[in-house]
MDTraj code that builds the backbone (N, CA, C; nanometers):
import mdtraj as md
import numpy as np

residues = "MET VAL ILE THR LYS LYS GLU MET LYS ASP LYS SER ILE THR ILE SER ARG THR ILE ASN LEU THR LYS ARG GLU GLU GLN VAL ALA LYS ALA ILE LEU VAL TYR GLY ASN MET LYS LYS ALA ALA HIS GLU LEU ASP LEU THR ILE GLY THR ASP ALA PHE HIS CYS ALA ASN LEU ARG LEU LYS PHE ASN ALA PRO LYS THR ILE LEU ALA VAL VAL GLU ALA HIS ARG TYR GLY LEU ILE".split()
xyz = np.array([
    [-19.5318, 4.3423, -0.3105],
    [-19.4861, 4.2045, -0.3031],
    [-19.5764, 4.1205, -0.2053],
    [-19.6264, 4.0044, -0.2495],
    [-19.7041, 3.9209, -0.1722],
    [-19.6208, 3.7944, -0.1230],
    [-19.6302, 3.7602, 0.0026],
    [-19.5530, 3.6511, 0.0551],
    [-19.6499, 3.5349, 0.0778],
    [-19.6167, 3.4210, 0.0131],
    [-19.7017, 3.3035, 0.0392],
    [-19.6881, 3.2477, 0.1708],
    [-19.7780, 3.1541, 0.2136],
    [-19.7645, 3.0908, 0.3458],
    [-19.6407, 3.0046, 0.3513],
    [-19.6048, 2.9399, 0.2320],
    [-19.4808, 2.8541, 0.2418],
    [-19.3655, 2.9445, 0.2605],
    [-19.3599, 3.0565, 0.1948],
    [-19.2390, 3.1496, 0.2139],
    [-19.2337, 3.2083, 0.3558],
    [-19.3429, 3.2230, 0.4053],
    [-19.3516, 3.2815, 0.5541],
    [-19.3099, 3.1626, 0.6526],
    [-19.3486, 3.0454, 0.6246],
    [-19.2976, 2.9285, 0.7014],
    [-19.1527, 2.9206, 0.6879],
    [-19.0943, 2.9228, 0.5721],
    [-18.9541, 2.9052, 0.5527],
    [-18.8786, 3.0228, 0.6263],
    [-18.9380, 3.1420, 0.6198],
    [-18.8719, 3.2509, 0.6842],
    [-18.8691, 3.2359, 0.8255],
    [-18.9770, 3.1834, 0.8878],
    [-18.9898, 3.1588, 1.0232],
    [-18.8876, 3.0593, 1.0776],
    [-18.8725, 2.9495, 0.9936],
    [-18.7702, 2.8496, 1.0294],
    [-18.6289, 2.9090, 1.0306],
    [-18.6034, 2.9940, 0.9304],
    [-18.4630, 3.0572, 0.9295],
    [-18.4447, 3.1453, 1.0394],
    [-18.5476, 3.2240, 1.0744],
    [-18.5260, 3.3284, 1.1850],
    [-18.5186, 3.2527, 1.3066],
    [-18.6036, 3.1452, 1.3360],
    [-18.5987, 3.0815, 1.4665],
    [-18.4690, 3.0074, 1.4812],
    [-18.3979, 2.9749, 1.3770],
    [-18.2611, 2.9041, 1.3872],
    [-18.1600, 3.0137, 1.4171],
    [-18.1832, 3.1342, 1.3835],
    [-18.0758, 3.2419, 1.3981],
    [-18.0885, 3.3240, 1.5221],
    [-18.2179, 3.3271, 1.5796],
    [-18.2386, 3.4116, 1.7041],
    [-18.2671, 3.3199, 1.8118],
    [-18.1855, 3.3241, 1.9161],
    [-18.2091, 3.2353, 2.0305],
    [-18.2458, 3.3183, 2.1488],
    [-18.3558, 3.2852, 2.2169],
    [-18.4024, 3.3643, 2.3274],
    [-18.3609, 3.2753, 2.4566],
    [-18.3274, 3.3512, 2.5570],
    [-18.3002, 3.2837, 2.6792],
    [-18.4407, 3.2433, 2.7455],
    [-18.4254, 3.1604, 2.8460],
    [-18.5615, 3.1078, 2.9038],
    [-18.6259, 3.2221, 2.9631],
    [-18.5602, 3.3217, 3.0273],
    [-18.6153, 3.4325, 3.0909],
    [-18.6783, 3.5296, 2.9869],
    [-18.6033, 3.5449, 2.8741],
    [-18.6521, 3.6413, 2.7697],
    [-18.7835, 3.5784, 2.7140],
    [-18.7949, 3.4450, 2.6959],
    [-18.9205, 3.3788, 2.6585],
    [-19.0275, 3.4074, 2.7499],
    [-19.0015, 3.3991, 2.8854],
    [-19.0951, 3.4230, 2.9911],
    [-19.1496, 3.5666, 2.9885],
    [-19.0525, 3.6609, 2.9704],
    [-19.0863, 3.8007, 2.9744],
    [-19.1651, 3.8363, 2.8483],
    [-19.1300, 3.7820, 2.7315],
    [-19.2029, 3.8082, 2.6106],
    [-19.3415, 3.7498, 2.6231],
    [-19.3640, 3.6268, 2.6698],
    [-19.4971, 3.5741, 2.6809],
    [-19.5747, 3.6552, 2.7818],
    [-19.5147, 3.6954, 2.8966],
    [-19.5944, 3.7786, 2.9887],
    [-19.6299, 3.9038, 2.9333],
    [-19.5523, 3.9669, 2.8570],
    [-19.5914, 4.0951, 2.7856],
    [-19.6993, 4.0684, 2.6909],
    [-19.6981, 3.9649, 2.6265],
    [-19.8033, 3.9280, 2.5246],
    [-19.9356, 3.9002, 2.5898],
    [-19.9281, 3.8384, 2.7078],
    [-20.0570, 3.8151, 2.7901],
    [-20.1062, 3.9466, 2.8620],
    [-20.0176, 4.0103, 2.9284],
    [-20.0564, 4.1227, 3.0132],
    [-20.0497, 4.2510, 2.9485],
    [-19.9967, 4.2603, 2.8299],
    [-19.9906, 4.3908, 2.7609],
    [-19.8890, 4.4915, 2.7910],
    [-19.8164, 4.4879, 2.9018],
    [-19.7194, 4.5805, 2.9347],
    [-19.6106, 4.5260, 3.0295],
    [-19.4968, 4.6047, 3.0303],
    [-19.3800, 4.5624, 3.1041],
    [-19.4095, 4.5486, 3.2571],
    [-19.4790, 4.6506, 3.3085],
    [-19.5069, 4.6521, 3.4505],
    [-19.5757, 4.5389, 3.5041],
    [-19.6905, 4.5016, 3.4349],
    [-19.7700, 4.3902, 3.4716],
    [-19.6897, 4.2624, 3.4522],
    [-19.6183, 4.2546, 3.3442],
    [-19.5281, 4.1300, 3.3221],
    [-19.4365, 4.1090, 3.4390],
    [-19.3767, 4.2225, 3.4750],
    [-19.2682, 4.2128, 3.5848],
    [-19.3432, 4.1655, 3.7133],
    [-19.4539, 4.2221, 3.7334],
    [-19.5234, 4.1866, 3.8608],
    [-19.5654, 4.0339, 3.8631],
    [-19.6181, 3.9926, 3.7497],
    [-19.6603, 3.8503, 3.7397],
    [-19.5392, 3.7500, 3.7412],
    [-19.4222, 3.7925, 3.6998],
    [-19.3077, 3.7047, 3.6967],
    [-19.2199, 3.7360, 3.8286],
    [-19.2708, 3.8197, 3.9183],
    [-19.2021, 3.8530, 4.0356],
    [-19.0625, 3.9063, 4.0159],
    [-19.0508, 3.9964, 3.9093],
    [-18.9238, 4.0544, 3.8829],
    [-18.9257, 4.2076, 3.9111],
    [-18.8136, 4.2695, 3.9347],
    [-18.8178, 4.4122, 3.9445],
    [-18.8328, 4.4801, 3.8086],
    [-18.8826, 4.5929, 3.8095],
    [-18.8904, 4.6656, 3.6843],
    [-18.7597, 4.6721, 3.6038],
    [-18.6433, 4.6952, 3.6794],
    [-18.5041, 4.7053, 3.6192],
    [-18.4709, 4.5704, 3.5542],
    [-18.4989, 4.4528, 3.6151],
    [-18.4680, 4.3248, 3.5580],
    [-18.5543, 4.2994, 3.4328],
    [-18.6791, 4.3338, 3.4401],
    [-18.7707, 4.3111, 3.3253],
    [-18.7223, 4.4045, 3.2109],
    [-18.6806, 4.5301, 3.2434],
    [-18.6425, 4.6266, 3.1480],
    [-18.5060, 4.5719, 3.0754],
    [-18.4216, 4.5050, 3.1487],
    [-18.2951, 4.4431, 3.1009],
    [-18.3336, 4.3335, 2.9936],
    [-18.4294, 4.2558, 3.0280],
    [-18.4627, 4.1483, 2.9341],
    [-18.5350, 4.2054, 2.8177],
    [-18.6198, 4.3024, 2.8321],
    [-18.6854, 4.3762, 2.7250],
    [-18.5821, 4.4388, 2.6270],
    [-18.4766, 4.4942, 2.6822],
    [-18.3801, 4.5642, 2.5998],
    [-18.3066, 4.4611, 2.5118],
    [-18.2844, 4.3370, 2.5764],
    [-18.2245, 4.2267, 2.4936],
    [-18.3142, 4.1829, 2.3776],
    [-18.4541, 4.1718, 2.4073],
    [-18.5359, 4.1264, 2.3057],
    [-18.5478, 4.2443, 2.1907],
    [-18.5340, 4.3696, 2.2287],
    [-18.5319, 4.4705, 2.1205],
    [-18.4121, 4.4597, 2.0420],
    [-18.2936, 4.4387, 2.0958],
    [-18.1696, 4.4221, 2.0310],
    [-18.1788, 4.2951, 1.9334],
    [-18.2254, 4.1885, 1.9826],
    [-18.2278, 4.0719, 1.9007],
    [-18.3163, 4.0774, 1.7810],
    [-18.4217, 4.1533, 1.7903],
    [-18.5227, 4.1693, 1.6796],
    [-18.5006, 4.3072, 1.6125],
    [-18.4053, 4.3884, 1.6633],
    [-18.3812, 4.5152, 1.6034],
    [-18.5066, 4.5944, 1.5919],
    [-18.5727, 4.5968, 1.7043],
    [-18.6997, 4.6582, 1.7181],
    [-18.6954, 4.7834, 1.8012],
    [-18.7602, 4.8986, 1.7598],
    [-18.7599, 5.0138, 1.8443],
    [-18.8460, 5.0079, 1.9708],
    [-18.9365, 4.9247, 1.9706],
    [-19.0324, 4.9045, 2.0924],
    [-19.0403, 4.7562, 2.1259],
    [-19.0471, 4.7360, 2.2585],
    [-19.0580, 4.5962, 2.3091],
    [-19.1765, 4.5207, 2.2477],
    [-19.2841, 4.5864, 2.2407],
    [-19.4073, 4.5205, 2.1933],
    [-19.3815, 4.4697, 2.0425],
    [-19.3066, 4.5398, 1.9700],
    [-19.2725, 4.4918, 1.8316],
    [-19.1802, 4.3728, 1.8276],
    [-19.0924, 4.3692, 1.9236],
    [-19.0066, 4.2501, 1.9419],
    [-19.0737, 4.1359, 1.9847],
    [-19.1794, 4.1549, 2.0726],
    [-19.2606, 4.0406, 2.1269],
    [-19.3452, 3.9881, 2.0194],
    [-19.4106, 4.0815, 1.9306],
    [-19.4873, 4.0417, 1.8227],
    [-19.4084, 3.9594, 1.7200],
    [-19.2857, 4.0006, 1.6971],
    [-19.1996, 3.9279, 1.5961],
    [-19.1665, 3.7886, 1.6544],
    [-19.1352, 3.7785, 1.7911],
    [-19.0994, 3.6522, 1.8449],
    [-19.2215, 3.5601, 1.8315],
    [-19.3390, 3.6125, 1.8712],
    [-19.4599, 3.5319, 1.8479],
    [-19.4857, 3.4888, 1.7013],
    [-19.4575, 3.5843, 1.6134],
    [-19.4906, 3.5632, 1.4711],
    [-19.4039, 3.4530, 1.4232],
    [-19.2689, 3.4413, 1.4633],
    [-19.1780, 3.3492, 1.4140],
    [-19.1749, 3.2193, 1.5077],
    [-19.2774, 3.1997, 1.5870],
    [-19.2880, 3.0847, 1.6657],
    [-19.1851, 3.0677, 1.7827],
    [-19.1213, 3.1749, 1.8209],
    [-19.0241, 3.1688, 1.9321],
    [-19.0882, 3.1610, 2.0734],
    [-19.2090, 3.2214, 2.0858],
    [-19.2761, 3.2084, 2.2183],
    [-19.4136, 3.1555, 2.1909],
])
top = md.Topology()
chain = top.add_chain()
for i, resn in enumerate(residues, 1):
    res = top.add_residue(resn, chain, resSeq=i)
    for name in ("N", "CA", "C"):
        top.add_atom(name, md.element.get_by_symbol(name[0]), res)
traj = md.Trajectory(xyz[None], top)
């Protein structure tokens, strides 16, 4: 099955309307996207690893993703970060 750009855009709009990220979840997701891992993201945001892990767990739940990086990629893909 091939998805057209229009269908992808429509899907992105639907997903971005149904999944809401908190401001901190957005910050954590962006930091992971830039720095590549949770430890570096936590350090750059001046968060403890535990706090960062909490927000990462929420991201995984919201995107039903087994790994944080997959949730971050989906958030970026759908224009949420």
